N, C-alpha and C positions, 0 to 999 in steps of 0.2 A: 504493499500500499506506500502511495506516496503520501511526504511527511503533511499532515493536515492539522494545523495549529487548534487549538483550543481557547476561545472567547469565555469571558464572562458579561451575562446580562443580567444586571440586577435591578429587582422592582422597587427594592429599600423595604421589604414588608416589617408590619409592628406585627407582634406575636399576641396573642391573646394575654393582656396580664402588665404589657410592657408599654412602655412612652416615644413618643415622636424622638426624644433626645436619645434612648437606648440604640433605637434603631439606627439612627445617624451615626452614632460612635461603633455599631457592629458592621455598617457599610466601611467607615474607614480603617477600620480593622481588616475585615475580609480583602478589601482592595491593595491593603499592604503585603497580606498574605498570598493571594492571587499572584501578583508580582515578581515574589520569591519563589513562587510556584511554576512560574515560566508561563502565566497566562498569556496571550498578546494582546488582550482588551479587555477593555472595563467598560461596559455601555449600559446607561442608564434611558430606562423608559419612562415615559410619560402619562402620567393620568392622572382623573382628577375626580374629586368628590370620592373618592373611595377610602375608608375609614384606615383599612388595612395594607394599603402601600403609600410611600413620600414619592409620588412622582409629578409634581405639581410643576418644577421645571430642572430638567435636566442639566441645563445649563450653571445653574446655582449649585449642582451637587455635583458636577463635574469640577467647578471651581474648589470645593471643600476637599474632594479627594486630590487630586491634583498637586496642592500642597504637603499632602502625606505619602505620596510616592514619585517616582523620579524616571523611572523607564516606561512602564505599562503604557500604552496607548488608551486613550479616555475617549468616551463617545456618546452619543444619542441615538438611540434606537426605539423612536427617534422622536426628534421634534414635530408637533403636529404643526404642520402647515395650514391647516383650515382656520387658525384662528391667529395669527402672526403675521407680519411682511416680510417681506424677504430683506429689507435695510434691518428689520430688527433680529432677525437670526444670524446676518453676517457679523453686526457689531456685537451683539453676544459672546459668539466664538470668537473673534477676532481679539477683544478683552482678555480673555483666559488664553488664546495663542502667545498675545504679549509677552507673559510672562512664562508659559509653558510652551515654545515653538516647536512646531514639527512633533506635537504627541497627539493631536485631537482628531476625529471621525466625528464630522457633521451628517448624523444621519439624518434623515427627512423621511417622513411618513404625510401619507396623503390626508388621513382622519377624518370622520365625519365632521359635515361641516353644512352651513348654508349656502346653496347655490344660487347664484342670480337666475332668474329666469332667462335672461338670455345674454350671452357672453359676446364678446368680441372676438374677431379671427384670433388666432393662437399667435402670443408673441416669436419672432426671429431673432436670431444673433443677439439675443440678451436684451431685445427693445423693448422697453414697455409700450403695452396699447391703450388706447384711452376707451374709459368708460367699461374695462371687463368687469367691476365688480358692482356695479348699478342694476338693484332691481326697477322691472318695470311698472310705473307707478298706477295704482290701483290694484296690483292683484296682491291677495292677503296669502302671505305663506308663512306658518307656523313652524316653530324648529322644529315638533319633532317630523312633521311632513317632510320638511326639507332635508333632515337627516336620512327617512327613509329613500329619497328619492336620489338625495347622494350616493346611498349605497347600491341602491339598484343599477345606476347609471356606473359605478366603477365595477361591476361583475362582468369576468369576460372568462372563456372557458367554459368546458362541459362537467362544472362539478358536480360528483355522482350521486345518488339515493341513495345507496347499498353499500354494505363494506365490500372493500376491494381489496386485494393485495397486487405489489410491485411482481414481477418476474423474481426478485431475490428474496421475497415474503416480506417485505417493509408495509406495514397496515395504513392502510389507508378509510376511516373508518366513514360509516354515512356522514353526509353533511348536516351541520344543525345548521337549523334556519333563526338564523338571529332578527328576524321582522319585528318581532314581538316586544323585543329588547329595544331595536333601534328604533320603533314609534313609540317608546315608554316617555310618560311627562317626566322622569329623571332625568333623561337623558337631554329632554327639550328644556329642561332648566337649567341645566347645565352648559347648554348652547347660549342661553340668555345670558348667562353670566360671564362667559367667555370670548363674546360679540357685545361690538358697539352695536348699538339699536341700527338698525337698517343696513349693517355691512354686510356684503356676503363677499366668499374666497374666491379670487379670480378661479381663472384655469388652473389646473395643477402644473402643467407644463410648462406654463409662463412664470408661475412662481419659481419652479427651477430654475427657469433660465436666466430671472432675474439674479438670483442667488450667484450663480457660474459668474454672470459679468459682475457683480459687485466685488465677489472676491478678484475677479481678474483685472480689474477697472476699467470694464468696457460698455459701462451700461450709461446708456442715454435715455432718457426719457421720449414720452410721443411727439413733445415739442421738440427734439434735438438737443436738451439741457443734460451735459454730462453734470454725474454724481458719482462722488467717491467716500465710499465708506471708509473711517476712520475714528479707532481701528478697524480693519477686517480686510481691507485691500490687499492683496499680495499676501494673505494668512497662509502659512504650510499646513492645510488641512486636508484631509480623505474626503471628499463627499461621497454619501451613500444613499442609495433609494432603499425604503422599507416598506412589503407587500407581501398579504397574503393570498392573493388571488390570482389568478391570469387577467386583471385589468388593468387600467390606466397604469399603475403605479409600477408595472411590471414593462410597458411599455414606453414609458418615458424613461426609466431607467436603461434600458436596452438601446431607445433612437439618439440617445444623448451618449453613451459610449460611459456609462457610470456603475458602480460597483452595486450589488444588489444583495439585501436580505432578504432571505422568504423565512417561512414562518411555519413549524412542525408544530412547535408548543403552542400555539395559538389557536391555528386553522388547519388540523395536520390534513384534514380532508381534501385540501386547495393546493396542500404545497407545491405537487408536481404542476399544478396548471399554472404558477407562479415561475417556477423554474422553465417551463417549457416556452412561456411566453416572452418572458425575458431572452430566453436564447435569441427565440425568433427573431426580436423586434432591433438583437442588438446589430450595431454599428460602431467597427474603431474610433475612439477618438485622441484626443493629445492625452488624455488620462489612462486610457486601456487600450491595447491593441485586440485582447479578446474577451470573453466575458469572464467577469469575477465574481463568485457567488458565497453567499456565507448561509446556513441554515441553523437554526433554533431550534432548539430540544429542552424538556422540562426534566429533571433529573435529581434522584436521589441515589446515594451510594451510601451503604455500610459492609463492616467485614462480611456480613452473608444474605442472603436473600431477606430470611424471616425479620433480622434488623431494622433492613431498608422498608420493608413495607409498614410497620408499626410507624417508622418516622414519614412516611409518605400519607398515613392515613388521613391527614386532615385536609390533602388537597382536593378532594370532591367536596367536600362542605365548602371549601374556598372558593371553587369553579361555582358553585351552586348560588353563591350569594352573589357574585357577578351578573350570571344569567336572569337571575329573577328581578335584576333591575335593581338591587339595593347595594350595591356596590360591594366592593370586597372588604370582608368581613377580616378582624386581627386574626390572625393564622391561627389555628385550634391546638390543640393537646393533643395526644393520641386519644387518651380517654374521652377528652369530648368528644371525638369522629368515632370511637365504638359506640359511643351511646346513642348517637343521633339514630331515630328512627328513619328509614329510606322510602318512599313512597316508588311506585313507578313513575309517576312523572318528575321526580326528582333525578331518577336516577338516568331517564331519558335525558334530561337538562346536561348532564354531565358524562357521559360514557364514551362519547368520543376524544376528551381530554384525559380521563383516569384508564382507557385504555392506551393510551400512546404514552403515556409516561413512563418514562424510562427507569425502573426501579428495581435496584438486587446489588450483588455483589459488583466489585467490580469489573472482573472478566465479564460477567453475564451484560451490564451497562456498556460496556465497551464494545463487544461483539456487537449490539445494539445500535450504536454511534457508527459503527464499521458501515451496517448494515444501510444505515440511514445516508450517509456519505453515499456509498456506492448507487444507491437508487437515483439521487440528486446530483452526484457529479460534484458535490461544494467541492471549495477550497479550503475555505475554516468552517468550523462548527462552535454557535454560541450557544453555552450551557446557563439555563437557567434553574437555579434551584433554590427551596423553601423548606424551612424545617420549622419548627414552635422554636428548639433553642437553635441558638446562635452557634453552640461549640458545635452539633451536631451537621450544623449547613459548612461550616469552616472544614469538618472530617470528610464533608463528601467530595468536596472540591479536592480535597488533599486525595482522599485514595484513588480519584478517577484521575487526577493529574499523573501520579506516581505508575498506575497500568498503563494512560495513554504514551508515557514517554518510553515504557517497556518494552511497546509495541513498535514505536516510531525507530527506536533504536534498534 
């Protein structure tokens, strides 16, 4: 097997009975340990209104960890472009890069957002377009309905409606239908809080073009005015696109010749749709001559399969809290998980995620990671692990790193 680096994806989880302060201190500690263990990257996701994860600002969390580490790459997986401007994204990462040059990965996700009923033609060569974020007057658009429309528009490829397996045996579970969650009042409230009144996100490709132009120093407004991000212009950052389906994110990443991160941990049923769409759309660029892909997996490793299963027991409850629309709860103890009485409806909400969580001894999990890498052709694997106790989480990453290093060499 070719050398496949491991990265770490941190949601900054809060355990039941713990605090935000403790979770952040644990993240700084884990980042230091990940660096010493040889993980290539340490990425932070962005989430909002979730009591159990501290993902409100990847840039802020990156800055906290950057000062406590020295060599590991740090990044976002990803910044949600739906409620941020290209300039704010570039300037935030430019600030961090000023003190920690050459270590940043700017991962940008499409995210659920309000979209204007009409949009302008796509921007080209990093040039802004006029009026792309304006709604048609008199057309009422609720946050929840706009989010649902955005999600429908983003989907591409043939997501399957029954369990499948790849030729090498990788499980592709029946697709979870997120429309009920996406149309929920809570998501609508979140969009209301994240967006200025009347604001709509421009076309995703336009946003990425503007980010690239601001980084390169080639941005011009629709009126021909040059704008230079300071800090940010010329920053030594790797730009990644995050995607979970064969929709616009994969197309944008491929067409612009950017690195792409697909999600087996978040959307296992559609990971191959995303991978194939990215490769089909790929065009060589100044950044990349050929496709470069990372794939994420949810992992819990312990000395033996039984211990790992016990440590991972809270995962189903945690996923259930997200998919019922309540938001991620603080991560339960194994005892709390064992006491939960599951209904058939509950299990249907989480089955695709629990069946594709990689849990077990170092050898068992490494086998399954090799299977995932082989099925997707990933050049890197991003590992996300949540357990109730910080020490168990650290140990999981240690055991995996040791086993992976042994196999790579």
